[in-house]
C-alpha positions, 0 to 999 in steps of 0.5 A: 212523513217525519223523514220527509219533513225533516229532509225538507227542513234540512234542505231549507236550512242549507239553502238559507245558510248558503244564500248570499242576500235577500233584496227588496226594491223596485221602481216607480214611474209616472208619464203624462202624454200631452198629445192624448191627455193621458197620464200613466202611473206605475209601481213595481215592487220586487224581491230577490233571494240570492242562491249563490254568486251567480244565481238568484230567484225572485219576483215582481209585481206591477200595478199600472194605471192609465187615465184620461179622456174619461177612460181608465185602465188598471193592469196588474201583473206578477212575474217570477224570474231567475237572475243569472249574474254573468259578470261582476267586478265588485261594484258593477254587475251584468245580469239576465232576468229570465222568467214569465209574467201573467197580467190582468188588464181592466178598462173601465166599462169593458171586460178584463183581459189576461196577458202573458209574457215569457222572456229575458231582460238584460240589466246592469246593477251598481252597488252603492254600499253594502246595503243599497244598489241601483239597477237598470233593465234594458229591453226585452227578448221573448214572447208576449200576448197582450201583456199589461193590456198593450194589445201586442202579440208576438215574438221579438227583441227590443232595446229602445227607450220604452223598454228601459227601467230604473230601480233601487234595492236594499239588501238584508 
């Protein structure tokens, strides 16, 4: 047992010592739909741990609240991912976030629904200085079933404006 613990501690020390950076960031959004008198608010904190120049592991949380016309829905999701940075010129990098997400959506006076997604999100990150970066993720390619209570199930690729997200992150 002591050998197993010692081995795990050494592995953790090696991974920690070789890590490039730890990042904390995310995004926030609000949308008011005047046609349906609905308002949507979302917050998406995100963390990431750099393993080397090309690979990182991370995860995000999503809290999405939509209300209006006497109805309110609240969705929560957790989505771990692996990030592969396939191009980097110093200040600008292109990446793919590959992972899955599990969500729960609760509509007022209705039973909660669970959802799932598995796929890839391409993105661009721009390093502003040693500590701060801005990023955008564009679209989604993969499988979804009622993820975040959207009612959609299927396989596909989209890259429209609805799949565009912006965020900021801080490197430790």
